[in-house]
NULUMLUM-403879 format. One line per field, with one value per residue (C-alpha): residue number from 0; residue in one letter; x, y, z. Coordinates in Angstrom, 1 decimal. Layout:
N
seq <- (NUM,...)
type <- (A,...)
x <- (X,...)
y <- (Y,...)
z <- (Z,...)
This chain:
240
seq <- (0,1,2,3,4,5,6,7,8,9,10,11,12,13,14,15,16,17,18,19,20,21,22,23,24,25,26,27,28,29,30,31,32,33,34,35,36,37,38,39,40,41,42,43,44,45,46,47,48,49,50,51,52,53,54,55,56,57,58,59,60,61,62,63,64,65,66,67,68,69,70,71,72,73,74,75,76,77,78,79,80,81,82,83,84,85,86,87,88,89,90,91,92,93,94,95,96,97,98,99,100,101,102,103,104,105,106,107,108,109,110,111,112,113,114,115,116,117,118,119,120,121,122,123,124,125,126,127,128,129,130,131,132,133,134,135,136,137,138,139,140,141,142,143,144,145,146,147,148,149,150,151,152,153,154,155,156,157,158,159,160,161,162,163,164,165,166,167,168,169,170,171,172,173,174,175,176,177,178,179,180,181,182,183,184,185,186,187,188,189,190,191,192,193,194,195,196,197,198,199,200,201,202,203,204,205,206,207,208,209,210,211,212,213,214,215,216,217,218,219,220,221,222,223,224,225,226,227,228,229,230,231,232,233,234,235,236,237,238,239)
type <- (M,A,R,S,P,R,S,T,G,D,I,L,D,C,L,D,E,L,A,N,E,N,D,E,V,D,V,S,Q,I,V,D,A,F,G,T,R,T,F,G,P,A,I,M,V,P,A,L,L,E,L,T,P,V,G,A,I,P,G,V,P,T,F,L,A,V,I,I,V,L,V,A,A,Q,K,M,L,G,R,Q,S,L,W,L,P,R,L,I,T,R,R,H,V,S,A,K,K,L,S,E,A,T,D,K,L,R,P,V,A,G,F,M,D,R,H,F,H,G,R,F,K,R,V,T,R,A,P,F,S,Q,L,A,A,A,M,V,C,L,L,C,L,T,V,P,F,L,E,V,L,P,F,A,S,S,V,P,M,L,A,I,A,G,F,G,L,A,V,L,V,R,D,G,L,L,M,I,L,A,L,A,A,S,L,A,A,L,A,L,G,L,D,Y,W,S,G,G,M,S,D,T,P,Q,T,D,G,M,V,T,E,E,T,V,K,K,V,E,D,S,A,R,A,A,G,D,T,I,R,K,A,G,E,D,A,A,E,A,A,K,G,D)
x <- (-15.4,-14.7,-13.8,-13.0,-9.5,-9.1,-5.3,-2.2,-1.6,-5.1,-4.2,-0.9,-2.8,-5.2,-2.4,-0.7,-3.9,-4.1,-0.4,-1.0,-4.1,-2.8,0.3,-0.2,-2.3,-3.9,-5.2,-8.8,-8.3,-6.9,-9.8,-12.3,-10.7,-11.1,-14.4,-15.0,-16.1,-12.8,-10.6,-8.0,-6.5,-6.7,-4.4,-2.2,-1.4,0.3,2.1,3.4,4.4,6.6,8.5,9.6,12.1,9.2,9.3,13.0,11.9,12.1,8.7,6.9,6.7,5.1,2.6,1.7,1.3,-1.2,-3.3,-3.2,-4.2,-7.2,-8.3,-7.6,-9.4,-12.6,-12.3,-11.8,-14.9,-17.0,-17.6,-19.0,-17.5,-14.2,-13.9,-10.7,-10.3,-9.4,-6.0,-5.2,-7.1,-5.6,-2.1,-0.6,2.4,3.8,2.6,6.2,7.1,3.9,4.6,8.2,6.9,4.4,7.2,9.3,6.5,5.6,7.9,6.5,3.0,3.6,5.0,2.0,-0.6,1.0,1.3,-1.7,-5.3,-8.5,-7.6,-9.2,-11.5,-13.3,-10.1,-10.4,-13.9,-15.1,-14.2,-10.7,-10.5,-11.2,-8.5,-6.1,-7.1,-6.2,-2.8,-2.3,-2.8,-0.2,2.3,1.8,2.8,6.2,6.9,8.0,10.6,11.9,12.1,15.5,17.1,17.4,14.6,13.6,10.1,9.6,9.3,5.9,4.8,5.4,3.3,0.5,0.5,0.1,-3.0,-4.4,-3.9,-5.3,-8.5,-8.5,-8.1,-9.7,-6.6,-6.6,-3.1,-1.7,-3.5,-1.7,1.7,1.1,0.3,3.6,5.5,3.7,4.8,8.4,7.9,6.5,9.4,11.8,10.0,10.0,13.6,14.5,12.3,13.9,17.4,18.5,19.0,19.8,22.8,24.5,27.8,26.0,23.8,26.4,26.5,23.2,21.0,22.1,20.5,19.4,17.6,15.9,14.7,13.3,11.4,10.0,8.9,7.3,5.6,4.3,3.0,1.4,-0.4,-1.6,-2.9,-4.8,-6.2,-7.4,-8.9,-10.8,-12.1,-13.2,-15.0,-16.8,-17.9,-19.0,-21.0,-22.8,-23.6,-25.3)
y <- (-16.6,-13.7,-14.4,-12.3,-13.0,-13.0,-12.8,-11.9,-15.6,-15.8,-13.0,-14.8,-18.1,-16.4,-14.8,-18.2,-19.7,-17.1,-17.6,-21.4,-21.0,-18.4,-17.5,-13.8,-12.2,-8.8,-6.3,-7.1,-10.8,-9.8,-7.4,-10.0,-12.7,-10.6,-8.8,-5.2,-4.5,-5.6,-2.4,-3.9,-6.4,-3.8,-1.6,-4.4,-6.3,-3.4,-2.3,-5.8,-6.3,-3.2,-4.9,-7.8,-7.7,-6.6,-3.3,-2.8,-2.4,1.4,3.0,0.0,1.6,4.7,2.7,0.7,3.9,5.2,2.0,2.5,6.2,5.3,2.7,4.8,7.8,5.8,4.4,8.0,9.2,6.3,4.5,1.0,-0.8,-0.5,0.9,1.0,2.3,-0.1,1.7,0.1,-3.2,-4.4,-4.1,-7.5,-9.4,-12.8,-15.7,-16.6,-13.2,-13.1,-16.6,-15.6,-12.4,-14.4,-16.8,-13.8,-12.4,-15.6,-14.9,-11.3,-12.6,-15.2,-12.5,-10.2,-12.9,-14.2,-10.8,-8.7,-9.5,-7.8,-5.3,-1.8,-2.6,0.8,2.5,0.5,1.8,5.1,7.8,6.5,4.2,7.2,9.2,6.3,6.3,10.0,9.3,6.5,9.0,11.3,8.4,7.5,11.1,10.5,7.3,8.9,11.0,8.2,5.8,7.3,5.8,2.0,0.6,4.0,3.8,0.6,2.7,4.3,1.0,-0.9,1.6,1.4,-2.4,-2.0,0.2,-2.4,-5.2,-3.2,-2.7,-6.4,-7.9,-5.1,-4.4,-0.9,-1.3,-2.0,1.1,3.2,1.6,2.2,5.8,6.2,4.5,6.8,9.9,8.7,8.0,11.4,13.0,11.0,12.2,15.9,15.7,14.5,17.0,19.9,18.7,17.5,13.8,14.2,16.5,14.2,12.4,9.0,9.7,11.3,9.4,7.6,10.5,11.5,13.7,10.5,9.1,12.5,12.5,9.0,10.2,13.2,10.9,8.5,11.3,12.8,9.4,8.9,12.2,11.4,8.0,9.6,12.4,9.8,7.7,10.8,11.4,7.7,8.0,11.1,9.3,6.3,8.6,10.2,6.7,5.9)
z <- (-5.1,-2.8,0.8,3.8,5.1,8.9,9.1,7.1,6.5,4.9,2.5,1.4,1.0,-1.3,-3.3,-3.6,-4.9,-7.6,-8.5,-8.8,-11.0,-13.4,-15.4,-14.6,-11.9,-12.4,-9.9,-10.7,-9.8,-6.4,-5.7,-6.8,-4.6,-1.4,-2.3,-3.0,0.6,2.1,2.4,4.8,2.4,-0.5,1.6,2.9,-0.3,-2.1,1.1,1.7,-1.9,-1.6,1.2,-1.1,-4.0,-6.2,-4.5,-5.6,-9.2,-10.1,-10.2,-8.5,-5.0,-6.5,-8.5,-5.4,-3.4,-6.1,-5.6,-1.8,-2.1,-4.2,-1.7,1.4,0.0,-0.5,3.0,4.3,2.5,4.0,0.7,1.4,-1.7,-3.4,-6.9,-9.0,-12.6,-15.4,-15.7,-12.4,-12.5,-15.8,-14.5,-13.7,-12.3,-13.2,-11.1,-10.4,-9.0,-6.9,-5.5,-4.7,-3.0,-0.8,0.2,1.3,3.4,5.3,8.3,8.5,8.3,11.0,13.3,12.7,13.2,16.4,18.1,16.8,17.4,18.6,21.3,21.9,19.0,19.3,18.0,14.7,13.9,12.5,12.9,13.9,10.9,8.6,10.3,9.8,6.1,5.9,7.4,4.9,2.1,3.6,3.9,0.3,-0.7,0.7,-1.3,-4.6,-2.8,-0.6,-3.6,-4.5,-1.4,-1.1,1.1,2.4,0.9,2.9,6.1,5.2,3.5,6.8,8.7,6.0,6.3,10.0,9.5,7.1,9.5,12.4,10.5,9.3,12.8,14.8,16.8,18.2,19.8,16.4,15.0,17.7,16.9,13.1,13.9,15.8,12.9,10.4,12.2,12.0,8.3,7.7,9.5,7.3,4.2,5.4,6.3,2.9,1.2,3.2,2.1,5.6,4.9,1.2,2.1,4.5,3.6,4.1,1.1,-1.2,-4.4,-3.7,-4.8,-8.3,-11.0,-12.7,-9.6,-9.0,-12.6,-12.1,-9.0,-10.9,-13.7,-11.1,-9.3,-12.6,-13.7,-10.3,-10.6,-14.1,-12.8,-9.9,-12.2,-14.7,-11.9,-10.8,-14.4,-14.6,-11.3,-12.4,-15.6,-13.6,-11.3,-14.3,-15.6,-12.3)
């Protein structure tokens, strides 16, 4: 049964329950657990998972960014209920990996829940929440390029998780902090794109032709997924 979480801890508890009840957990089960009207967790869960060892798997950060883009775009357009294509909802993760990921996130969740709660609530409502969703989409565009550097893609994902939590607990101060973090993440992505960071001695040997090819493949796959989602959405609209 769908339930509306009120904190990051609630989200992790729900994921733990799914992991305990199933051998594998797919995206549709996670969406059903939170309800199709709850956009905050739908943005937070992929972003938080990227911060765990699951996010170290090549291609996973980009896939998670695709999910977030699809959710944030619907929030930005003012859609009242969440829709995801079957191409996304049938993807799954083993219960063991999901359980390990939630365990890793407990300290982060505890910190978030202790320090962030309803302040400046007006900032978390429309049109500010829709502007935040647009910023989330921009952040997701940097993920495939930052994925070539260890942990670099965690910077935009942390900001995205902040936006998701701000909407969830109605904390405008956190929304402002997430905006500041997102500007830093965008600057990081633009610097890498322009060749600034990628040409420094510190990154020599880290960015190779092989890793660049992986990024290109991930970005191409992400584009194909979003394109297919758009086609599925158009078909669904015709059916309605």
